[in-house]
C-alpha positions in Angstrom: 20.3 18.7 10.9 17.4 20.7 12.1 14.6 21.5 9.6 13.5 25.0 9.1 10.4 26.1 10.9 7.3 25.6 8.7 9.1 23.0 6.5 5.8 21.3 5.9 4.8 24.2 3.7 7.6 23.4 1.2 6.0 19.9 0.8 2.6 21.3 -0.2 2.2 21.5 -4.0 -0.8 23.3 -5.5 -2.5 21.3 -8.3 -1.4 24.0 -10.8 2.3 23.4 -9.9 2.1 19.6 -9.9 3.1 19.0 -13.5 6.3 20.9 -13.1 7.2 18.9 -10.0 6.4 15.6 -11.7 8.6 16.5 -14.7 11.5 17.5 -12.4 11.3 14.2 -10.5 11.2 12.2 -13.7 14.2 14.1 -15.1 16.1 13.3 -11.8 15.3 9.6 -12.3 13.0 9.2 -9.3 10.1 6.7 -9.2 6.8 8.1 -7.9 4.3 6.5 -5.6 0.9 8.1 -5.0 -1.7 7.6 -2.3 -5.0 9.5 -2.1 -7.7 9.9 0.5 -9.3 12.4 2.9 -7.0 11.7 5.8 -9.5 13.3 8.2 -8.6 12.7 11.8 -5.1 11.4 11.1 -4.6 8.1 13.1 -2.4 5.0 13.3 -4.2 3.3 10.4 -3.2 6.3 8.2 0.4 6.2 9.4 0.6 2.5 8.5 -0.6 3.0 4.9 1.6 6.1 4.5 4.7 4.3 5.6 3.9 1.3 3.4 3.3 3.7 0.4 6.7 5.4 1.0 8.4 2.1 0.6 7.0 1.5 -2.9 9.0 4.2 -4.7 11.7 6.9 -4.4 9.2 9.7 -3.7 5.7 9.7 -2.2 3.0 12.1 -3.3 -0.2 12.1 -1.2 -3.3 13.6 -2.8 -6.1 14.8 -0.4 -9.7 15.2 -1.3 -10.8 18.8 -0.8 -13.5 19.6 1.7 -16.3 19.7 -0.9 -15.5 16.3 -2.3 -15.5 14.8 1.2 -18.9 16.3 2.0 -20.3 14.8 -1.2 -19.2 11.2 -0.3 -19.1 11.2 3.5 -21.9 13.5 4.3 -22.5 17.1 5.6 -20.7 16.7 8.9 -17.4 15.8 7.3 -14.6 16.6 7.0 -13.9 17.1 10.7 -10.5 18.8 9.9 -10.4 21.3 7.0 -8.1 20.9 4.0 -5.5 23.5 5.1 -4.9 21.6 8.3 -5.0 18.2 6.8 -2.3 19.3 4.3 -0.2 20.5 7.2 -0.5 17.3 9.1 0.3 15.0 6.2 3.2 17.2 5.1 4.7 17.2 8.6 5.2 13.4 8.3 8.7 12.4 7.5 7.6 9.6 5.1 5.7 12.0 2.9 7.6 13.9 0.3 4.8 16.0 -1.3 1.1 16.6 -0.6 -1.5 18.1 -3.0 -5.2 18.1 -3.3 -8.0 17.5 -5.8 -11.6 18.7 -6.1 -13.1 15.8 -8.1 -15.0 12.9 -6.4 -12.2 10.5 -7.5 -8.5 11.0 -8.2 -8.4 9.5 -11.7 -7.9 12.8 -13.6 -5.0 13.7 -11.2 -3.5 10.2 -11.6 -3.7 10.6 -15.4 -1.5 13.7 -15.1 0.9 12.2 -12.6 1.2 8.7 -14.1 2.6 7.2 -11.0 4.9 4.2 -11.1 2.9 2.8 -8.1 -0.4 3.8 -6.7 -1.1 2.5 -3.2 -4.6 1.8 -1.9 -6.2 0.0 1.0 -6.7 -3.8 0.3 -10.4 -3.3 1.2 -10.8 -1.6 -2.2 -9.3 -4.5 -4.1 -7.5 -4.9 -7.5 -10.4 -3.4 -9.3 -10.5 -0.1 -7.3 -11.6 3.1 -9.1 -7.9 4.1 -9.6 -6.7 0.7 -11.1 -7.5 1.3 -14.7 -6.0 4.7 -14.8 -2.8 3.6 -13.1 -2.4 0.6 -15.3 -3.1 2.5 -18.5 0.1 4.5 -18.0 2.2 1.5 -17.0 1.9 1.8 -13.3 1.2 -0.9 -10.8 -1.3 -1.0 -7.9 0.0 -1.9 -4.4 -2.7 -2.9 -1.9 -1.9 -2.3 1.8 -3.6 -4.4 4.4 -6.1 -2.6 6.6 -5.5 -2.7 10.3 -8.8 -3.8 12.0 -10.6 -1.1 14.0 -8.4 1.6 12.6 -10.6 3.6 10.2 -11.7 7.1 10.7 -15.3 6.0 10.8 -14.5 3.5 13.6 -12.4 6.2 15.5 -15.3 8.7 15.3 -17.8 6.0 16.5 -15.5 5.2 19.5 -15.2 8.9 20.4 -19.0 9.3 20.1 -19.5 6.2 22.4 -17.1 7.7 25.0 -18.9 11.1 24.8 -22.3 9.4 25.6 -20.9 7.3 28.4 -18.9 9.9 30.2 
């Protein structure tokens, strides 16, 4: 069956509409996995963790940092791709059921309202990552996905910069 043009817009959920979606999914008996991050310059490392996250529950909700929060923790030259396009790219992925965004520097307030069954994070952040206490407080579990060496956005940007100076 062919999907309607612009289908990825139907996966985007404004933070103000998120609670209604979560309540609907819970009434329908679905388990919910969450994953958050900037997902700037979408690459194979992102795809790996997104696919692994999708395997952890019935529905996957990805929460993206907005542009201002990325600037605060990654610096003035980031993000490279603005939020509206990052939302479209992530929503276009088959393994992602919903995508939303948050303005804070960390996703804990958002996770408190979602109360995911599983929150997925990169193994490099460990069992005591910033989201762990919030997720566990509401009965959720943390799933840590292994990081693929050399596949982080910072490493991809560094490789592109090196190519630009050489050639």
